[in-house]
N, C-alpha and C positions, 0 to 999 in steps of 0.2 A: 278167348280174348279177355283181357283184364279191363273192365270198364273204367276203373279209377285211373288207369294209365292212359286212357284214350281221351281224357278231357282236354280241351283246348283253351287258349286265352279267351276265345269267344264265350265259352261256357262259364269261365271264371268271371267275365264281365257281367253275364246274366246273374250269377250268384251274388255278385257285389251289388247289382241293382236291386235284386230281391232284398238283400240285407239292408240297403239304404231305405227302401220303402218300409220295411219292418221297423227300422230304427226311427223313421219319421213318425210312424204310428205310436211307437213306444214313447217318443219324446212328447207327443200330444198328451198321452195318458199321464206321464210323469209330471208334466207342467200343471195339469189339472190337480194332481195329487199334492204337489208341493206349493202351488199357488204362485209360482214364478216360472219364467220362460226357461225351458231346458231344450237344448238341441242335441241330437245324436247323429253320428255319421259312421259309415263303414268305408274307410279309405282303401282297405286292401282285403282281398280274398285269395287264398292260395291253397294248394293241395300239398301236404308234406307227409313224410314218413313218421312212424311212431317215435323214432329216435329224435327227429327234428321237433316233433311236438313236445317231447320232454325237455329239449333245449329251450324252446320258446317259453316253457313254464318255469325255467330257471334251473333245471336239473332235478333228478329224482329225489334228492334230499332237501330241496328248497321248500320251506314252509309257505303254503299258499292258502288262499280262501277260495272255495269253489261252490258254485251253485250247480247241482247236478239234477238232471231229469231224464226220463225215458220218453221217446217219441213213439206214439202208438198210431194205428190206423193203417192206411194202404202202404205206407213205408214205415219201417221201424228202425230204431237206433237209439243212440245215447247222445246227449248234449251236455257239455260242460261250459260254464262261464267261469274262467279262472283269472284271478288277480293276485298280485303280490299283496302282502299285508299292508304295505304302504299305499298301494293303489286302492285297496278295499277301504282303508281309513279315509282316503280322499273322496271316494264315492259316498261313503256314509256321512261325511261332513256336509257334502252337498245335499244329500237326501234329507238329513235331519236338521240342517242349518245349525249344527253344533260344531263350531270351528275348533273346539278343543278335544274332539273325540279321539280316543285311542284304545287299543285292545287291552292295555295294561289295567284299565279301570274295569273291573269285573262287572260292576253295576251297570255301566254303560254298554258293555259288550252285547248283552242279550238284546237290548233295544236296537242297537246298531245292526246286529246280524238279522234281526227280524225285518228291518227296513231293507237290507240288502237282499234278503230272500224274496220280499215283495217285488223289488226291482227286477230280480231274476225271473219272477213269474210274469211280470209285464213284458220284459224283453223277449223271453222265449215264446210267449203267446203271440206277440206281435210278429216276430220273425216267422214262426211256423204258419201263422195266418197268411202272411205274404207269400211264403213258399207254396202253401196249399193253393192259393188263388192263381199263382203263376203256372203251376204244374198240373192243376186240376186233380191233385191227390188229396184225399181226406186225411188230415193229420191233426193230432191233438197231443198236448203235453201232459205228462203226469204231474202231480204236485211236486214242486222242486224241493230238494233237500240241500241243506247247506253244511259245509264242513270246513274245518281248519286243520290241515295235516300236511305231511310231506307230499309233494306233487306225484311222486312215484306211487304212493299208496292210493291216492285219490284217482289217478288216471287208470291204474290197473283194474279198478273196480268196473270200469266201463269197457274193458278190452276183452272180456271173457268170450263174448259172442263174436266180436269183430276179428279176433286173432285167428279164427278158423279159415279166413280167406283174405288175401290182400294185406297191405300194410300201409294204407293211406288214410289220412285224416283231412277234412276240410277245415281250414282255419279262417275265421271271420273276425277281423280286427274291429274294435268298437271304441269310439271316442265320445266322451261326454263333455258338453259345453254348457255352462250356466250363465245366463244373461249375456251371451255373446262372447264370453271370455273363457278360453280353454283353461281348465284347472290342471296344474302340474300333477302328473301321475294318474289323472282321471281317465285311464284307458285300460282296456282288458281284451281278452280274446274269447270268442266262442269257438269251441272245438266240436264239430259235427261229425259223429261217427256212425254212419249208416251200418246196420247189420249186413252181413255178406250179400244176401239176395236183394237187399234194398238199394245197394249201389247200382245194380242193373235197373231197378225201377226208377230211381232218381235220374240217372244219366239218360235213360231212354226218354224220360219226360222233358229233358233238355235238348233232345235231338241227337244223342249219340246212339247210332245203330248197333 
């Protein structure tokens, strides 16, 4: 039986709720870091194929910004937080309160990417903590790495292990709201790619026999 094919709308609702709890914890941490109220939400969670994942990222040749990390512990896998460059600039403007930030300014890019990496660290840590609490699995993230490259090159880096079995990816939409007002383009996707054996561990913990 393919566990990733056996997941139901009920399990997706659980994953979305886990995501919202994690996003809430991340928003609290980000609000403290930035000194102003930040809200985050996870409106949708879905399971897609590799091809659909690439489409969501804008196609294999689309230039994107990615925060990548490995998941270690009782479940292993890869996690990407992927944004278009426009979305990344919007996030960074909110994070740094620099309304004119853009990647064309090399001097600003390093500071902006550092801020985005820190946000990825907070987001991934909060999400995995929520997932760990809900599933009773001991999970922890590696130090996140950030990259700007074609989506195909970035995503293929995390598919080496997963490609051995199955072809499904868990997509967790994320929305960032600053002071109650949703910023245009301030949204991105988490792509959760459990390693082959970890699909069984994750879905069994969610009640899939």
